[in-house]
C-alpha positions in Angstrom: 122.9 114.4 114.5 126.5 112.2 113.9 126.9 109.0 112.7 129.0 106.1 114.8 129.5 102.7 114.2 127.8 99.7 116.6 129.0 95.9 117.1 126.5 93.5 117.8 125.9 89.8 117.4 122.9 89.4 115.9 121.3 85.5 115.3 125.1 84.2 115.8 126.5 87.1 112.9 128.5 89.2 113.9 128.3 93.0 112.6 129.0 96.5 112.1 126.3 98.7 111.8 126.4 102.5 110.8 124.0 104.0 112.8 122.3 108.3 113.3 122.6 109.8 116.8 120.2 112.4 117.6 120.5 115.2 119.7 118.1 117.9 121.2 119.0 120.2 118.5 117.8 117.1 115.8 114.1 117.4 117.7 113.4 120.6 116.8 114.5 119.8 112.7 112.5 117.2 112.8 109.8 119.3 114.5 109.8 121.3 111.1 110.1 118.5 109.2 107.0 117.0 111.1 105.1 120.6 110.2 105.9 120.3 106.1 105.1 116.5 105.6 101.4 117.8 107.8 100.6 120.8 105.3 101.6 118.6 102.4 98.7 116.6 103.4 96.2 119.2 103.7 97.1 119.7 100.1 97.0 116.1 99.2 94.0 115.7 101.1 92.4 118.2 98.8 92.9 115.7 95.6 93.0 112.2 97.4 94.4 110.2 99.8 96.7 111.7 102.2 99.9 109.5 103.3 101.3 108.3 106.6 104.1 110.2 108.8 107.3 108.7 107.3 109.6 106.4 108.9 112.6 109.3 109.7 111.0 111.6 111.1 108.5 109.0 113.1 111.6 107.3 114.0 114.2 110.5 114.4 111.3 111.6 116.9 111.7 108.2 119.0 115.2 108.4 118.9 115.6 112.0 119.8 113.2 111.0 122.6 114.9 107.3 123.7 118.4 108.1 123.0 118.1 104.5 120.9 120.1 105.2 117.5 118.4 104.6 113.8 119.7 102.4 111.8 121.6 103.4 108.6 123.4 100.7 106.4 125.4 97.7 107.2 129.1 97.7 107.3 130.2 94.4 107.8 128.9 90.6 108.4 126.9 88.5 107.4 123.0 88.0 107.6 119.6 90.5 107.1 119.1 93.5 109.6 114.9 94.0 108.7 115.0 96.4 112.8 114.8 100.0 112.7 116.4 101.6 115.6 118.8 100.5 117.9 118.9 101.0 122.1 122.6 101.1 122.3 122.5 101.3 125.9 120.4 97.7 126.7 121.6 95.9 123.1 118.3 96.2 121.6 117.1 95.6 118.2 113.5 97.9 117.5 110.6 98.4 115.4 109.3 101.2 115.4 105.8 101.9 113.8 104.0 104.9 113.4 100.9 105.9 112.5 98.9 109.7 111.7 95.1 108.5 111.8 92.8 107.3 114.2 92.9 103.3 112.8 96.0 102.4 111.3 96.7 99.6 109.1 100.9 98.1 109.6 102.5 95.9 108.1 105.9 93.6 108.5 107.7 92.5 106.2 107.6 88.8 106.1 111.4 88.6 107.5 111.0 91.2 109.6 112.8 90.7 113.6 113.3 92.4 117.2 113.8 92.8 120.3 111.1 95.8 121.2 108.5 96.9 119.1 107.1 99.7 119.3 104.8 102.4 118.3 103.9 106.1 117.8 100.1 107.1 117.9 100.8 110.4 116.3 97.0 111.1 115.9 97.0 111.2 119.5 92.6 112.4 119.8 92.8 113.9 116.4 94.9 117.3 117.5 98.1 116.0 115.1 100.8 118.7 116.4 103.9 116.6 116.6 103.6 115.4 120.2 102.7 111.3 120.2 101.9 108.6 122.4 104.4 105.4 122.5 103.4 102.1 123.0 105.0 99.0 123.7 103.9 96.1 122.4 105.1 92.8 123.5 106.2 90.5 121.0 103.8 87.6 122.6 101.0 89.7 121.8 101.7 90.7 118.5 102.8 86.5 117.4 99.2 85.5 118.3 97.0 88.8 116.4 94.3 87.0 114.2 95.6 89.1 110.5 92.6 87.6 109.1 89.5 84.3 109.9 92.6 81.1 109.7 96.2 83.2 110.6 98.1 84.9 113.3 100.9 87.7 112.5 103.7 84.8 113.0 101.8 81.9 110.3 101.4 84.4 107.7 105.5 85.4 108.9 105.8 81.9 108.5 104.2 81.5 105.1 106.7 84.8 104.1 103.9 86.7 103.8 103.7 90.9 104.7 101.0 90.1 107.8 98.7 93.5 107.8 96.3 94.4 110.0 95.4 97.4 112.9 97.9 97.8 116.1 95.8 100.6 117.6 92.2 98.2 117.3 93.4 94.6 117.3 96.0 95.0 120.4 96.0 98.7 121.8 92.3 98.5 122.3 91.6 95.7 122.5 94.3 95.2 125.4 93.2 98.6 126.8 97.1 99.2 126.4 98.2 102.7 128.2 101.6 104.4 126.4 104.4 104.1 128.4 105.1 107.9 127.5 102.2 110.4 126.7 102.6 113.7 125.1 106.0 113.4 123.8 107.7 116.8 122.8 110.8 116.7 121.5 111.2 120.4 120.5 
């Protein structure tokens, strides 16, 4: 991993961001971390609830595969940063959501903003072997999702609430979306 500083314009605000850049060597390290997390989850299962895959692993694995950079911190500029990764070539901000169980419960911050949203399915039919499927979720679909009987995702965000729902159930299965990348292996 190496770090770089990138200048971006976000909502009219010029910023300098410190980002992490990964390569194939990092892919092997993320696989080791994935295996340690999987072992921890097997131990936790015996005593109670397991934990979802940590974002540093899922976002790092996404970056190794796509060449995107992982946001680390804002160095200069006004405004908030609420995205996870940054497509350096296209200059687009990315939100990464991931799940390691069959039916996810994904939440979003009330002020989360991004250009592109990706969902990483590590459950991948129950394999849990470190491979994952990537789905690109359109903003139009996410904004229209009913998160309860009366409200959409966008309406809850406007109320500064934290929308929660299953991307797998409410979007991927309902819309019969196909992954943009299947059985991704980065090591």
